[in-house]
C-alpha positions in Angstrom: 41.3 -47.2 23.5 42.8 -47.3 26.8 43.8 -49.8 29.2 42.5 -50.0 32.8 43.7 -51.3 35.7 40.9 -51.3 38.7 41.3 -52.5 42.3 39.3 -52.3 45.3 40.3 -52.2 48.6 40.5 -56.0 50.0 37.5 -56.5 51.8 39.2 -58.3 55.5 38.7 -62.2 55.7 36.8 -61.5 59.1 33.1 -61.3 59.0 29.8 -60.3 56.4 30.7 -56.8 55.3 28.0 -53.9 55.6 26.8 -52.0 53.0 29.5 -49.2 54.1 32.4 -51.5 53.3 30.1 -52.0 49.9 29.6 -48.4 48.8 33.1 -47.5 49.7 35.0 -49.7 47.6 33.9 -53.0 45.3 30.5 -51.8 44.1 31.7 -48.3 42.7 34.7 -50.0 41.1 32.3 -52.6 39.8 30.5 -49.7 38.4 33.1 -47.6 36.8 34.5 -50.9 35.5 31.2 -51.8 33.8 31.2 -48.3 32.1 34.6 -48.6 30.9 34.0 -52.0 29.2 31.1 -50.6 27.7 32.7 -47.7 25.8 35.2 -50.3 24.5 38.1 -50.1 26.8 40.1 -52.9 27.8 39.4 -53.4 31.7 41.0 -55.8 34.4 39.2 -55.8 37.8 41.0 -57.2 40.6 39.8 -57.8 44.2 40.7 -60.7 47.0 39.8 -61.2 50.4 42.7 -59.8 52.7 43.1 -63.1 54.6 46.1 -62.0 56.9 46.6 -60.5 60.6 45.3 -60.9 63.9 42.1 -60.7 63.8 41.7 -63.8 61.1 43.7 -66.0 63.8 41.5 -64.9 66.6 38.3 -65.9 64.9 39.1 -69.4 63.5 40.5 -69.6 67.3 36.5 -68.6 68.4 35.5 -71.2 66.2 37.7 -74.1 66.8 39.0 -74.4 63.3 42.7 -74.3 61.7 43.1 -70.3 60.0 44.0 -71.7 56.7 39.9 -73.4 56.8 38.7 -70.7 58.5 39.4 -68.1 55.7 38.8 -70.5 52.8 35.2 -70.9 54.1 35.0 -67.2 54.8 36.4 -66.6 51.0 33.7 -68.3 49.4 30.9 -67.2 51.8 32.2 -63.3 50.8 32.6 -64.3 46.9 29.3 -65.8 47.3 27.6 -62.4 48.7 29.5 -60.4 45.8 28.0 -62.3 43.3 24.8 -61.4 44.4 25.6 -57.8 43.8 26.5 -58.7 40.3 30.2 -57.6 41.4 31.6 -58.0 37.8 35.5 -59.1 39.2 37.3 -60.5 36.5 39.2 -61.7 39.5 38.8 -62.2 42.8 42.0 -63.8 44.5 43.1 -64.6 48.0 45.9 -62.8 49.9 47.0 -66.3 51.2 47.6 -67.4 47.6 51.3 -68.7 46.6 51.4 -66.2 44.6 50.9 -63.3 47.0 53.5 -65.0 49.1 56.0 -65.3 45.9 56.0 -61.6 44.9 55.8 -59.9 48.9 59.0 -61.9 49.6 61.0 -60.8 47.0 59.9 -57.6 47.0 60.7 -57.5 51.0 64.5 -58.6 49.5 64.3 -56.0 47.0 63.6 -53.5 49.6 67.0 -54.9 51.6 69.1 -54.8 49.1 68.2 -51.2 48.1 68.6 -50.3 51.5 65.3 -49.5 52.9 64.1 -52.6 55.0 66.4 -52.6 58.7 66.0 -55.1 61.4 65.6 -53.5 64.5 64.9 -54.2 68.6 62.0 -53.5 69.9 59.9 -54.2 73.6 57.0 -55.8 73.4 54.5 -57.6 75.3 55.4 -61.4 76.2 52.8 -64.0 77.3 54.0 -66.6 79.6 51.1 -68.3 79.6 50.8 -68.8 75.9 55.0 -68.7 75.3 54.8 -66.2 72.8 55.1 -62.5 72.0 51.6 -60.9 71.8 51.0 -58.0 68.6 48.9 -55.2 70.2 45.7 -56.8 68.9 46.3 -60.0 70.9 45.9 -58.0 74.0 43.0 -56.7 75.4 42.3 -54.8 78.6 40.2 -51.7 80.4 40.6 -48.4 78.4 42.3 -45.7 80.9 39.8 -43.1 78.8 36.8 -44.6 78.5 36.5 -47.4 80.6 35.2 -49.9 78.0 36.2 -53.2 79.2 37.3 -55.1 75.5 39.8 -52.3 74.2 42.8 -53.5 72.6 46.0 -53.1 72.5 46.3 -50.7 69.5 42.6 -48.9 69.9 39.5 -48.8 71.7 37.1 -49.0 69.5 34.6 -47.8 72.1 36.2 -44.0 72.1 38.4 -44.5 68.7 41.4 -43.6 71.3 44.7 -44.6 69.7 46.6 -46.8 72.4 49.5 -48.5 73.3 49.6 -51.8 75.2 50.9 -51.1 78.1 47.9 -48.1 78.2 45.4 -50.7 79.1 44.4 -51.6 82.6 44.3 -55.0 83.9 45.9 -56.6 79.9 45.5 -60.0 79.4 46.0 -62.4 76.6 43.6 -62.3 74.2 44.0 -66.0 73.3 44.6 -67.6 76.9 43.0 -64.8 79.1 46.3 -64.7 80.9 47.1 -61.5 82.8 51.0 -63.2 83.3 52.3 -60.8 80.6 55.7 -59.0 80.9 57.7 -56.6 78.4 60.9 -58.3 76.5 62.8 -57.2 73.7 62.5 -59.2 70.0 63.6 -58.0 66.7 61.3 -56.6 63.8 62.1 -55.8 60.1 61.1 -51.9 59.8 60.6 -50.4 56.5 62.5 -47.3 56.3 59.8 -44.9 55.2 61.8 -41.6 56.5 64.6 -42.6 53.6 61.8 -42.8 51.0 59.5 -39.5 52.4 61.2 -36.9 49.7 60.4 -39.8 46.8 57.4 -40.1 47.9 56.0 -36.4 48.3 57.5 -35.9 44.2 55.2 -38.8 43.7 52.2 -37.7 45.1 53.0 -34.0 44.0 52.9 -35.5 40.6 49.6 -36.9 40.4 47.4 -35.9 43.3 46.1 -32.9 41.8 44.2 -35.8 39.5 42.6 -37.3 43.3 39.7 -36.1 44.8 39.9 -34.0 47.3 39.4 -36.2 50.2 41.9 -38.3 48.6 44.6 -35.8 48.0 44.2 -33.7 51.3 45.0 -37.3 53.2 48.1 -38.2 51.6 49.4 -34.5 52.0 48.7 -34.6 55.9 50.4 -37.9 56.6 53.3 -36.2 54.2 53.5 -32.9 56.4 53.3 -34.6 59.4 56.7 -36.4 58.4 56.7 -40.5 57.8 57.9 -42.7 60.0 59.6 -45.9 60.0 57.3 -48.7 60.4 57.4 -52.2 61.4 56.4 -54.5 58.4 56.3 -57.9 60.5 54.6 -59.5 63.5 54.6 -62.5 65.6 52.0 -64.5 64.4 51.7 -67.9 63.3 49.4 -67.1 60.1 50.8 -65.0 57.3 53.7 -64.5 54.5 56.5 -65.7 56.2 59.6 -63.9 56.3 62.0 -65.8 54.2 64.8 -67.7 55.6 67.2 -66.9 52.4 67.3 -63.4 53.9 66.7 -63.1 57.4 67.3 -67.1 58.6 67.1 -65.5 62.5 63.8 -63.8 62.2 62.4 -66.6 60.0 63.5 -69.3 62.4 61.7 -67.5 65.1 58.3 -67.9 62.9 58.2 -63.6 62.1 55.6 -63.2 59.2 54.9 -59.7 57.4 52.6 -56.9 58.7 49.2 -57.5 57.1 49.6 -53.9 56.1 53.0 -54.7 54.2 51.2 -57.5 52.0 47.7 -56.9 51.5 48.6 -53.8 48.7 50.7 -56.3 47.1 47.9 -58.7 46.8 46.3 -56.6 43.8 49.6 -57.9 42.2 49.4 -61.2 43.1 45.8 -61.4 42.4 46.8 -60.3 39.2 49.3 -63.2 38.9 46.6 -65.7 40.1 44.5 -64.4 37.3 47.2 -64.6 34.5 48.2 -68.5 36.2 45.0 -69.7 35.0 45.5 -69.2 31.4 49.3 -68.1 31.0 49.1 -68.5 27.1 46.4 -65.4 26.7 47.3 -63.6 29.9 50.1 -61.7 31.0 50.1 -60.2 34.8 53.4 -58.1 33.8 52.0 -56.7 31.1 49.8 -54.7 33.6 52.1 -54.6 36.6 55.5 -53.8 35.0 57.0 -51.2 33.0 53.2 -50.5 32.0 52.9 -46.8 32.7 52.5 -45.3 29.2 49.6 -48.0 28.6 48.1 -48.5 31.5 46.0 -46.3 33.5 45.1 -47.7 37.4 42.5 -46.4 40.0 41.6 -47.5 42.9 38.6 -47.3 45.1 38.8 -47.5 48.9 37.4 -45.4 52.2 39.1 -42.9 53.4 40.4 -45.1 56.3 42.7 -47.1 53.9 44.0 -43.8 51.8 47.2 -43.3 54.1 48.4 -47.0 53.3 47.7 -46.7 49.4 48.8 -43.5 49.2 51.6 -43.6 51.2 52.7 -46.5 52.6 52.4 -48.8 49.2 53.8 -46.3 46.9 57.0 -46.3 49.2 57.4 -49.8 49.2 57.2 -49.9 45.6 59.7 -47.0 45.0 61.9 -48.6 47.5 62.1 -51.8 45.5 63.9 -49.3 42.1 61.6 -52.0 40.0 59.1 -50.7 37.5 56.0 -51.3 39.4 53.3 -49.6 37.8 52.1 -47.1 40.4 48.4 -45.7 40.9 47.1 -42.9 38.9 43.7 -42.0 40.7 42.6 -43.2 44.3 39.3 -42.3 44.4 38.4 -42.1 48.1 35.0 -42.4 49.9 33.7 -41.0 53.2 31.6 -43.1 55.4 28.2 -44.4 54.9 26.4 -44.3 58.5 23.5 -45.6 59.6 20.9 -43.1 61.5 23.9 -41.5 62.1 26.2 -43.8 63.8 28.4 -45.9 62.6 28.2 -49.3 61.2 30.6 -51.5 63.1 30.9 -55.4 61.6 32.2 -56.1 65.6 28.6 -54.6 67.3 26.4 -55.6 64.1 24.8 -52.4 63.7 23.7 -51.3 60.4 22.8 -53.5 57.4 24.6 -56.5 56.5 25.1 -57.2 52.9 23.8 -60.8 53.0 21.1 -59.6 54.9 20.4 -56.9 52.5 20.1 -59.2 49.6 18.0 -61.6 52.1 15.1 -58.7 51.7 15.3 -57.3 48.3 17.0 -57.6 44.8 20.9 -56.5 44.6 19.8 -53.8 41.7 17.7 -51.6 44.9 20.7 -51.7 47.1 23.2 -50.8 44.1 21.2 -48.1 43.0 20.4 -46.4 46.2 24.0 -46.7 47.6 25.1 -45.0 44.3 22.8 -42.3 44.4 23.7 -41.4 47.7 27.5 -42.3 47.7 29.6 -40.5 50.4 31.9 -38.7 47.7 31.9 -34.8 49.6 30.7 -36.0 52.9 29.6 -38.6 55.3 26.3 -39.3 54.3 23.8 -41.6 56.6 21.3 -44.2 55.6 17.8 -44.2 56.6 15.1 -46.9 56.0 13.2 -43.8 55.3 15.5 -42.3 52.7 15.9 -45.9 50.8 12.1 -46.9 50.8 11.4 -43.3 49.1 14.4 -43.7 46.9 13.2 -46.8 45.9 9.5 -45.9 45.3 10.2 -42.7 43.7 13.2 -43.2 41.2 13.1 -47.0 40.4 9.2 -48.1 41.0 7.6 -44.9 39.7 10.0 -43.0 37.4 11.7 -46.3 35.3 9.6 -49.2 36.2 6.4 -47.9 36.0 7.3 -46.1 32.5 8.6 -49.6 31.1 5.3 -51.5 32.2 3.1 -48.7 31.1 4.6 -48.3 27.3 4.9 -52.4 26.8 1.6 -52.9 28.6 -0.5 -50.0 26.7 0.9 -50.9 23.2 0.7 -54.6 23.5 -3.1 -54.3 24.4 -3.8 -51.6 21.5 -1.4 -52.6 19.0 -0.3 -56.1 19.7 3.1 -57.6 20.7 5.0 -56.3 18.0 6.5 -52.7 17.8 4.0 -50.7 16.1 5.2 -47.9 13.2 2.7 -45.5 13.5 3.9 -41.4 12.1 7.1 -40.1 11.2 9.0 -38.5 14.0 7.8 -35.1 14.6 8.8 -31.6 16.6 8.0 -33.4 19.7 10.6 -36.2 19.0 12.9 -34.2 17.6 13.2 -32.1 20.6 13.2 -35.4 22.6 16.2 -36.6 20.9 18.3 -33.7 21.5 17.2 -33.9 25.3 18.4 -37.4 25.6 21.7 -36.9 23.3 22.5 -33.9 26.1 21.3 -35.8 29.1 23.6 -38.7 27.6 26.8 -36.4 27.8 26.4 -35.3 31.1 25.9 -38.8 32.0 28.8 -40.0 30.4 30.6 -36.8 31.4 30.3 -38.1 35.4 30.9 -41.0 34.5 34.5 -40.5 33.5 35.0 -38.0 36.0 34.0 -40.7 38.9 31.3 -38.6 40.6 28.7 -41.4 40.8 26.3 -39.1 42.8 26.4 -36.7 39.9 26.2 -39.4 37.5 23.0 -41.3 38.6 21.1 -37.6 38.9 21.7 -37.6 35.1 20.8 -41.0 34.3 18.0 -40.4 36.9 17.0 -37.4 34.4 17.1 -39.2 31.5 14.5 -41.4 32.7 12.6 -38.2 33.7 12.9 -37.4 30.1 10.8 -40.3 29.4 8.0 -39.8 31.2 8.0 -36.2 30.5 7.6 -36.9 26.7 4.9 -39.9 27.3 2.9 -37.5 29.7 3.2 -34.4 27.1 1.8 -36.8 24.2 -0.3 -38.9 26.3 -1.0 -41.8 24.0 -3.8 -42.8 25.6 -5.6 -39.8 24.7 -3.8 -39.4 21.3 -4.9 -43.1 20.4 -8.5 -41.5 20.3 -8.3 -39.1 17.1 -4.9 -40.1 15.7 -3.8 -43.9 16.2 -0.7 -43.6 13.8 0.8 -41.0 16.1 0.1 -42.9 19.2 2.1 -45.9 17.2 4.6 -43.1 16.8 4.8 -42.4 20.8 4.8 -45.6 21.7 7.5 -46.7 19.3 9.6 -43.7 20.4 9.3 -44.7 24.2 10.4 -48.5 23.2 13.5 -47.1 21.9 13.7 -45.1 25.1 13.7 -48.2 27.3 16.3 -50.2 25.0 18.6 -46.9 25.6 17.7 -46.9 29.4 18.5 -51.0 29.0 22.1 -50.0 28.0 23.1 -47.2 29.7 21.6 -48.0 33.1 23.9 -51.2 32.9 26.5 -50.0 35.1 23.9 -49.0 37.9 21.1 -51.6 37.4 22.6 -54.7 35.7 20.1 -57.3 36.1 17.1 -54.9 35.8 18.5 -53.6 32.5 19.1 -57.5 31.5 15.7 -57.6 31.8 14.3 -54.5 30.0 17.0 -55.0 26.9 15.4 -59.1 26.5 12.5 -57.7 26.5 12.9 -57.0 22.7 13.4 -59.7 20.1 16.0 -57.9 18.6 18.8 -60.3 16.3 22.3 -59.1 16.6 21.7 -56.7 19.7 25.4 -56.2 20.3 25.0 -52.4 20.6 27.8 -51.6 23.9 26.7 -47.8 24.2 24.5 -45.4 22.6 26.1 -42.7 20.3 24.7 -39.1 20.3 22.8 -39.4 16.6 21.4 -42.6 18.1 20.4 -40.8 21.0 18.8 -37.8 19.0 17.3 -40.5 16.0 16.2 -43.3 18.6 15.5 -45.8 16.0 17.9 -49.3 17.7 13.9 -51.0 18.4 12.4 -50.6 14.5 8.7 -51.5 14.3 7.9 -54.8 13.7 9.9 -56.2 16.7 8.6 -57.9 18.9 8.7 -58.0 22.5 7.4 -59.4 25.7 6.8 -57.7 29.1 9.1 -58.0 31.6 7.7 -58.8 35.3 7.7 -56.0 37.7 11.0 -54.9 37.6 10.9 -52.8 41.0 7.8 -53.1 43.3 7.2 -50.7 45.5 8.1 -50.7 49.4 4.8 -50.2 51.3 4.4 -48.4 55.0 4.6 -52.0 56.3 7.5 -52.9 54.9 9.3 -49.9 56.1 8.0 -50.8 59.4 9.7 -54.3 59.4 12.9 -53.6 57.9 13.4 -51.0 61.4 12.0 -53.4 63.2 14.3 -56.0 62.3 17.3 -53.6 61.5 16.8 -51.0 63.6 15.8 -47.3 62.8 16.5 -44.6 65.7 19.1 -42.1 65.5 22.6 -43.3 67.2 22.8 -42.2 70.7 
């Protein structure tokens, strides 16, 4: 089987993430990783917290704690939430790790040796009160376009206009609040993307046809507009230091690498963190070094991250002239909005991941988000849509099927799977339908089309309900007990099949369904087409139990309470 390397865009360390962050990177990567593992592939799913950059320093300052302590605590908080969502990372690292520092600095040295990094003098804002140069995000003021008085020196969050620090009205330091600012000359390192543009374009042309249109169109748009040389150092106290053995003057000034330079390298760094935990059995280079022939690499991210992963990171790796593994497929997502407006971490608009887990189990959220993943266009979260999806798909179609089959069988035949008659025409027809729908589900998962895969999974669940309604064992038992027993035995086999194939989407509920049957050596990873047709994995005589309610229906009172707590009106 193939070896699959999977990464999702690193969640930033500053603040708990909202559902839009979850559905745009980590959750689909987890669903896909789980599916590939079930199909027998070797999978390495790597993620990490992105811990450098201006917002981390500012957040630590606001809390009055050292930035490293802030990042450590925030990392643990985020990891606990992702565990709550059942995200099965092989490793969840930190971009502040020694491994990432080491690899980032080595890559920078290689780029310099190959002539793709140069030192340039630029003019930058200096704060006399703080005694330091200020990165763009350390400068705040009034936006000249919309009048928002907390616009940053790189962008106004209110109107989204890209800004230069000198555009701001009444500019001041975000550290001290001082407006005693002046423009001074300083030196920074630049990645010569313009010199690598042809190679990046050729690299994109080789593989972008295998990417979703969203990712390939963004990459090609950036290439068409031309790649510009980019400053890759900043004046910050927290980050990967510029190595003193290569740039002694800049190192002496305390320059660190730009967060968007070192953050993608952390995919490699986190893999080394993982390998260093068990070096006798783990080889990080086998995934990242000279591995093009036997590793298939898929990245998951929101559309705002595509330019960095499709252009800047490949340019960085290409410029080293070393045999680094580069991405094969970029799976990009549009926005998940909240009642037509954007989720916002800073404005606390929308549902945040810790709040989501506070009110409902993870599987409710996992299924809803993937069934409505913003793949082809932006999608919108509303409590009305969420409630309807949970009630119809999870509670009625799947949960009710499991409960009614097991409850009725126990009531009429006891706590073992009944034997009953031999399968007939209805069972043969059902088996063909299940095999067909399973093939559709597999096809969509292989294509990384989550909404279509969720629709195929839902159709599998619905097929069981249709069979049950057609056979009506509650009536059949009055005249044909052996036939009713066959119906229930077949339905129980469907429950087991659902448990196996639903695991990527709803792992906790799938485990409960599977554990309902006392099957010895139940190690099946997947269901073959022949097994889907025969539906005999759970034989007669197998003891079973009835699991607690898998999915509770959400009431009108629940809906109103959620809207009251989180807001439910369309964005103005």
